[in-house]
C-alpha positions, -999 to 999 in steps of 0.1 A, spaced: 659 -445 -516 671 -413 -531 659 -405 -566 678 -381 -590 660 -371 -620 680 -341 -631 695 -361 -660 660 -369 -673 647 -334 -665 675 -316 -684 666 -335 -716 633 -317 -716 625 -284 -734 602 -267 -710 602 -233 -726 605 -228 -763 644 -228 -769 651 -238 -734 673 -268 -728 684 -268 -692 668 -267 -658 684 -234 -651 654 -217 -667 634 -224 -634 659 -207 -611 657 -177 -636 621 -174 -641 605 -186 -608 615 -158 -584 604 -131 -607 570 -145 -611 561 -150 -575 526 -135 -564 531 -104 -545 536 -111 -509 546 -148 -511 576 -160 -493 606 -174 -514 616 -209 -512 652 -218 -502 677 -217 -531 695 -246 -518 693 -274 -493 670 -301 -482 632 -294 -474 608 -317 -457 573 -319 -473 544 -342 -481 522 -356 -507 495 -382 -511 524 -408 -516 540 -400 -484 563 -376 -466 597 -368 -483 627 -345 -485 634 -325 -516 669 -314 -524 671 -281 -539 702 -267 -559 702 -232 -571 664 -230 -568 659 -262 -586 645 -295 -572 670 -322 -580 664 -350 -557 638 -366 -536 641 -392 -508 615 -406 -484 610 -395 -447 630 -417 -426 598 -428 -406 582 -441 -436 581 -479 -432 573 -485 -470 581 -457 -492 563 -455 -525 583 -459 -558 559 -432 -572 579 -403 -554 598 -398 -586 567 -389 -603 561 -364 -576 592 -344 -582 587 -347 -620 552 -332 -618 568 -298 -612 588 -300 -643 566 -322 -665 561 -312 -703 524 -314 -692 528 -282 -670 503 -253 -676 528 -223 -679 506 -194 -683 469 -182 -682 453 -194 -715 421 -190 -734 406 -210 -761 409 -190 -793 374 -191 -805 362 -181 -769 386 -152 -768 376 -139 -802 338 -147 -798 329 -149 -761 308 -172 -742 293 -203 -762 317 -196 -792 322 -229 -810 319 -252 -781 326 -282 -805 361 -270 -808 368 -280 -771 395 -305 -770 410 -297 -803 413 -259 -806 444 -238 -801 449 -218 -769 461 -181 -767 482 -169 -739 468 -139 -720 479 -120 -689 466 -130 -653 447 -97 -653 429 -104 -685 421 -141 -675 408 -130 -640 388 -104 -656 372 -129 -681 365 -154 -652 350 -128 -628 328 -111 -655 316 -145 -666 307 -156 -631 287 -124 -626 271 -127 -661 258 -162 -658 247 -156 -622 228 -125 -633 213 -141 -666 205 -176 -653 200 -172 -617 215 -190 -586 220 -224 -605 237 -212 -635 273 -219 -622 284 -255 -615 312 -254 -588 307 -289 -575 344 -295 -585 354 -330 -575 386 -350 -574 416 -360 -554 428 -325 -546 461 -318 -533 471 -328 -497 471 -298 -472 445 -280 -451 448 -247 -466 452 -251 -504 421 -274 -506 411 -259 -539 376 -273 -540 367 -257 -506 385 -226 -518 365 -224 -550 331 -227 -530 343 -203 -505 350 -177 -530 315 -182 -545 296 -183 -513 311 -150 -502 314 -135 -536 281 -148 -554 262 -152 -521 261 -191 -526 245 -188 -561 261 -221 -576 254 -256 -579 273 -281 -558 276 -319 -556 272 -346 -530 291 -378 -525 321 -391 -544 330 -415 -572 349 -439 -549 320 -449 -527 290 -434 -542 267 -463 -537 281 -475 -504 279 -443 -485 242 -440 -493 233 -476 -484 255 -481 -453 238 -455 -433 204 -473 -439 222 -506 -429 248 -497 -403 237 -461 -394 271 -446 -405 290 -440 -438 312 -470 -429 335 -467 -459 358 -441 -444 359 -452 -408 386 -470 -387 387 -508 -391 395 -533 -366 432 -529 -365 460 -551 -379 475 -562 -345 441 -576 -337 439 -593 -371 474 -609 -366 464 -621 -333 428 -633 -338 418 -638 -374 421 -673 -388 407 -666 -423 413 -633 -440 393 -626 -472 399 -598 -495 369 -594 -517 378 -572 -546 403 -555 -525 441 -549 -533 454 -532 -503 492 -541 -511 487 -521 -542 461 -494 -532 475 -483 -498 506 -466 -513 485 -435 -513 464 -415 -487 439 -387 -488 462 -368 -464 499 -378 -464 502 -415 -466 519 -432 -437 521 -467 -451 519 -481 -415 500 -512 -425 529 -528 -446 548 -541 -418 516 -557 -405 512 -573 -438 546 -589 -434 536 -602 -398 504 -616 -409 521 -635 -439 547 -650 -414 516 -664 -393 508 -688 -423 471 -682 -416 447 -686 -447 442 -656 -470 418 -658 -498 414 -632 -526 381 -632 -545 387 -613 -577 389 -617 -614 425 -609 -612 454 -625 -594 462 -591 -575 493 -578 -560 477 -588 -526 471 -623 -539 507 -627 -549 521 -611 -517 502 -634 -493 504 -665 -517 466 -665 -512 440 -688 -525 426 -671 -556 390 -675 -566 386 -660 -601 348 -650 -600 331 -636 -628 328 -597 -626 296 -583 -613 284 -614 -596 298 -610 -561 261 -607 -546 251 -639 -562 281 -657 -547 274 -642 -513 238 -653 -514 250 -688 -523 272 -688 -492 244 -675 -470 220 -701 -482 244 -728 -474 250 -714 -440 212 -714 -433 206 -748 -449 234 -763 -429 225 -747 -396 257 -728 -395 242 -693 -390 243 -676 -358 206 -672 -349 213 -657 -316 234 -628 -331 208 -624 -358 180 -620 -333 197 -595 -309 219 -575 -331 200 -573 -364 166 -563 -378 148 -579 -406 165 -613 -413 131 -631 -410 120 -608 -437 149 -614 -459 149 -653 -454 120 -659 -478 140 -643 -506 170 -664 -497 151 -696 -496 130 -689 -527 98 -689 -508 90 -653 -520 100 -656 -557 104 -693 -564 141 -692 -567 162 -706 -539 196 -689 -538 216 -722 -533 253 -726 -541 242 -744 -575 220 -713 -583 250 -690 -575 275 -712 -593 256 -707 -627 259 -669 -622 294 -664 -606 313 -694 -622 326 -704 -590 319 -742 -584 292 -750 -560 312 -773 -539 337 -746 -535 308 -722 -524 298 -748 -499 333 -751 -485 336 -715 -481 305 -713 -459 319 -742 -437 353 -725 -436 339 -691 -426 317 -705 -400 343 -726 -383 369 -700 -381 373 -664 -370 369 -648 -403 373 -613 -415 356 -601 -448 376 -572 -461 358 -557 -493 370 -533 -517 349 -506 -533 348 -518 -570 320 -541 -563 297 -511 -554 309 -491 -583 287 -513 -605 251 -513 -617 230 -520 -585 262 -516 -566 243 -508 -534 236 -545 -529 272 -557 -527 280 -542 -494 246 -547 -480 248 -584 -488 285 -585 -473 271 -572 -440 243 -596 -441 267 -624 -447 289 -613 -419 259 -610 -397 249 -646 -404 285 -656 -394 278 -638 -361 313 -624 -357 308 -587 -359 322 -569 -329 346 -600 -320 384 -596 -322 395 -604 -359 359 -611 -371 331 -595 -391 337 -572 -421 356 -542 -432 353 -518 -461 384 -497 -457 413 -521 -455 425 -512 -488 422 -475 -486 447 -450 -470 461 -476 -447 429 -484 -428 435 -507 -400 467 -489 -388 465 -481 -351 457 -445 -342 480 -422 -325 470 -401 -294 472 -369 -314 454 -337 -318 434 -330 -350 438 -302 -375 410 -280 -389 410 -269 -424 398 -241 -447 360 -241 -448 339 -236 -480 322 -205 -464 287 -220 -463 262 -215 -436 261 -238 -406 235 -266 -409 208 -263 -382 215 -287 -354 249 -297 -369 274 -269 -364 301 -290 -380 284 -291 -413 279 -265 -439 254 -261 -466 272 -246 -498 255 -237 -530 220 -232 -541 214 -267 -553 232 -301 -553 233 -331 -576 250 -365 -569 286 -361 -580 286 -386 -610 254 -374 -625 269 -342 -641 263 -355 -677 226 -361 -670 223 -327 -654 237 -311 -686 216 -334 -709 183 -330 -689 180 -296 -674 146 -292 -656 139 -330 -655 133 -349 -622 154 -377 -607 154 -399 -576 179 -399 -550 178 -416 -516 141 -410 -511 138 -376 -526 128 -364 -561 148 -335 -573 152 -314 -604 183 -312 -625 193 -274 -625 200 -257 -659 239 -251 -658 257 -228 -681 291 -224 -667 314 -249 -651 344 -241 -629 366 -270 -622 397 -273 -599 414 -302 -581 400 -328 -604 399 -343 -638 363 -353 -649 375 -362 -684 392 -391 -666 368 -402 -636 333 -397 -654 321 -427 -674 309 -429 -711 333 -404 -724 317 -396 -757 284 -389 -740 302 -366 -719 320 -348 -747 286 -341 -764 269 -331 -731 300 -307 -726 292 -288 -756 260 -275 -741 280 -252 -718 287 -215 -725 319 -213 -704 342 -237 -689 370 -226 -664 397 -251 -654 424 -243 -627 451 -269 -626 490 -273 -629 489 -296 -658 473 -300 -692 447 -328 -684 422 -337 -709 397 -316 -688 419 -285 -693 421 -292 -730 383 -292 -729 382 -257 -712 375 -221 -724 398 -205 -698 426 -222 -681 444 -208 -650 478 -222 -641 479 -234 -604 511 -244 -584 519 -279 -575 516 -287 -538 555 -282 -537 555 -246 -547 535 -233 -517 534 -240 -478 507 -259 -462 500 -282 -433 487 -319 -430 483 -350 -410 504 -379 -418 482 -410 -419 444 -408 -426 436 -434 -398 468 -432 -376 472 -394 -375 507 -401 -363 521 -369 -372 515 -333 -381 536 -322 -412 547 -288 -423 543 -291 -461 570 -266 -468 575 -251 -502 603 -270 -521 607 -243 -550 592 -212 -560 563 -213 -584 576 -219 -620 564 -200 -650 534 -178 -641 515 -204 -618 500 -190 -586 487 -208 -556 449 -217 -553 446 -194 -523 462 -165 -542 439 -172 -573 407 -173 -553 416 -144 -532 419 -123 -564 385 -137 -577 368 -130 -543 383 -95 -544 370 -87 -578 336 -100 -566 339 -75 -538 343 -100 -512 382 -102 -506 382 -95 -469 355 -121 -463 374 -147 -483 408 -141 -465 396 -130 -432 427 -108 -431 452 -138 -431 478 -147 -457 489 -182 -462 512 -186 -432 486 -170 -411 461 -196 -419 487 -224 -413 496 -211 -381 459 -207 -371 452 -244 -381 480 -255 -360 472 -234 -330 435 -245 -330 446 -281 -329 471 -274 -300 443 -262 -280 431 -299 -278 465 -308 -263 457 -302 -226 425 -320 -226 441 -351 -242 472 -348 -218 495 -341 -248 525 -316 -248 522 -298 -282 552 -277 -292 546 -240 -301 539 -233 -338 574 -219 -343 590 -249 -328 568 -271 -350 575 -253 -382 613 -252 -376 614 -289 -370 590 -295 -398 569 -323 -382 556 -333 -347 551 -370 -342 525 -385 -316 527 -417 -296 503 -447 -305 491 -461 -273 486 -498 -267 449 -493 -264 448 -483 -300 464 -516 -311 435 -535 -295 407 -516 -313 378 -538 -326 353 -522 -348 318 -526 -334 330 -541 -300 310 -515 -280 277 -524 -299 282 -561 -293 290 -555 -255 259 -535 -251 236 -530 -280 211 -511 -257 236 -484 -244 255 -483 -278 230 -486 -304 237 -480 -341 225 -450 -358 197 -469 -378 160 -463 -370 159 -498 -351 194 -491 -336 204 -525 -351 220 -538 -382 193 -534 -408 190 -564 -431 156 -553 -441 151 -516 -443 116 -500 -437 128 -467 -449 140 -481 -482 108 -501 -484 89 -469 -483 108 -453 -512 94 -480 -533 123 -482 -559 120 -511 -584 159 -511 -586 168 -512 -550 142 -531 -526 142 -532 -489 168 -561 -485 199 -573 -503 188 -587 -537 205 -599 -568 196 -579 -597 207 -584 -632 231 -555 -643 227 -538 -676 255 -559 -691 278 -587 -676 295 -620 -685 271 -649 -687 241 -624 -687 232 -596 -711 265 -596 -728 266 -573 -760 304 -580 -762 325 -609 -752 348 -595 -728 342 -578 -693 364 -546 -687 380 -546 -653 388 -509 -647 410 -514 -616 428 -488 -597 464 -483 -612 495 -494 -596 518 -465 -605 496 -434 -600 466 -420 -580 438 -423 -605 449 -399 -632 474 -381 -611 512 -387 -621 499 -400 -655 518 -370 -670 551 -377 -653 580 -401 -656 562 -427 -638 543 -436 -669 576 -452 -680 570 -479 -656 539 -494 -672 533 -482 -707 531 -507 -733 542 -492 -769 537 -458 -752 501 -466 -743 481 -478 -712 484 -515 -706 456 -538 -712 460 -573 -694 443 -602 -714 442 -638 -707 463 -661 -727 435 -680 -744 415 -649 -753 448 -634 -768 456 -665 -787 420 -667 -801 425 -631 -815 461 -635 -827 473 -610 -800 509 -612 -787 524 -598 -757 534 -561 -765 510 -556 -796 489 -525 -799 452 -533 -797 420 -516 -802 393 -522 -774 359 -511 -785 321 -511 -780 291 -490 -788 303 -464 -764 338 -457 -778 372 -470 -788 408 -469 -774 443 -480 -782 462 -499 -755 491 -521 -753 485 -557 -747 499 -577 -717 492 -614 -722 489 -633 -688 473 -660 -669 470 -636 -639 436 -626 -652 407 -650 -657 393 -657 -693 368 -633 -707 380 -605 -688 404 -575 -698 420 -550 -673 427 -514 -683 434 -492 -654 412 -463 -648 429 -428 -649 445 -429 -683 445 -394 -699 419 -391 -726 437 -385 -760 411 -384 -789 428 -385 -823 402 -358 -835 394 -339 -803 358 -327 -798 347 -354 -826 322 -379 -811 335 -415 -813 370 -405 -821 397 -433 -815 415 -426 -782 452 -428 -788 464 -434 -753 437 -455 -734 410 -439 -713 390 -468 -701 360 -446 -693 355 -443 -733 340 -478 -727 322 -479 -694 285 -473 -686 274 -437 -676 243 -446 -657 236 -444 -620 238 -475 -598 201 -471 -587 174 -447 -579 186 -449 -541 223 -438 -545 229 -427 -580 265 -437 -578 288 -443 -607 290 -476 -627 327 -474 -635 331 -513 -634 301 -520 -657 310 -525 -692 316 -552 -720 340 -548 -751 358 -566 -778 395 -564 -786 414 -567 -818 450 -565 -829 455 -530 -844 469 -532 -880 465 -495 -889 489 -466 -890 495 -458 -852 484 -423 -842 507 -403 -821 502 -398 -783 497 -360 -778 482 -357 -744 513 -354 -723 525 -321 -740 509 -287 -740 483 -281 -767 492 -259 -798 492 -220 -792 473 -197 -815 
């Protein structure tokens, strides 16, 4: 596959009056930051991205073609967007400052964010503004005045980790006087509950590998997981090594079940049995299966006795002895709308076959999301197959090609955030003067000084006056957009560092243009789980316009704060990259691996490691099952905790000591303020909001807007036809989207992918119609519970109607107006 988009690119006017790609070869070299090495003016360069490794063809200093690395078994069709991100009209060309802020200073007209013109300034002026404001806010408001908990899917690469670089600059330049964040939006609930249950994060750890599933699994269940779609991407550089295994498993003809409101890409690929569950009712269905296992004597009592703690304390709830409500299949069916007979059949099927329960993360991104994975583990424990080849549960088969066998490789370090080492855990650092759960930023701005619960502690929200954001897009991933817009107006200064005019950049005061990954050098692994190679992420082209690398920007800021030497440690870009590689290479002799020198590696561009046969036999929790006394789990009891004494002591009324069905704030069949549940699934042709501003958008937009899948019956009842522009609305917001009418989605559910760029018709106005389709205008902004305080991005009800008014233009994919 070779992609050539030079024809498309030449149609774009990237500078006022510019009509050809030649503008980049003319401008880029002259605007290189001092000391940076030039990219090759012509030839083919090997590099990498979240979507895989690739070769970029450069002609006269312009990137014109892209083709996948020959060892990628399933190249992503999103690579076209990777190249286009360099030349997209959404590119931030110069340092920019919001007009009112430039004229009036900090706090000037905050309601104008998102709608006001920007003024071009020099790098020197922009950096002075940023540095002076960091000093002012820190001096005026103390160590918690600046929020640098910047979050998001930053670029691949061990050096240009912009979030670590930001915190590093503030750790050395402001002595750590800033507010940080903990956790993430992907697994906020699960990564807090799983250490209580399994003694580990679980969500990012290696799964029983696919060769073992192919050999030993009889029934493979994907519960709210769509790996065929989502494994196109990786946190490092995607390897796509699981896709050949999907083909092999499909050829076995073994049973695959998909439990999801949507007939997913995975369901179609495996020709799976599709169980269209009501959204938000997974815990109830699991409880119904568990009750049937117990009632029919199909549970593994010996496993529960030896390997788990607290089943006897959970049992009165399951049977109804404690609350008068037996969690029977009939009870569950009323809630989840899966027939009771089918629930009973699943219980018998799971118990009589080697069954792998593979769960996605969407079911824990819900109100009371902690319960979903806790109950899944409980169900797997009752089946008694945890630690057996092909059985048990897995929480990462859909993420970054989890289950791909691991290579015998050395492991790269990366740039640290410069924080102090945590006592007793030298591999951890404590950055910042305070921290909040990452998705609670709106409450932090709304409720400074108020207390909140989090995982057994009670903490106070700091009073933040300045936000510095890089490597993320909170005006995409945060829920309840209009509430966020209002909270954002409380800030005195917002700095955004990015390469594209995201909605977040449009809601900033100072905007700094960073390079893409492809205009700088870096180093990274290929394969989050396989670690099968180390890749030199070589610069494809020189920085376009006035963009600078994140490392250079933060070096400048740290220098102006009087800590440049502490930040760089005397090393430039290539010095850091070589240091990371050579530190990893030191592991080679101990592992019996012959690692080439750095010069040999950089010249070749990649070093590939062998995958031993032993890796192809890895079974998660096999060691624990073989010897639970010598290989205990990291829980207080050393066992799987179905009942947690630690959580019991916390006394939360929204997260008790064992898995429990709690009614969510709103759902189908329960509290339903609107008739349709919003399924905010991961998009198919981008990474969250990344690549939304590129040519890949042409693959999925309907009428130039985000697609909205709606069931045939629901569409007919509303007079909606395929391709219509529709308005989706509730009390939180309203968006325009394009209808896709289909029976691949169950009735009373609509799907709008998360990650669509927020494009309010009247920027900064609360409740303004979003012209493009940001689903988080509609979702619930509360925490999952007092325990985890994760996000509820999959909680929300709405109504849909055909839009008959004059259609507003979509403006978010071009630069905002200049004043």
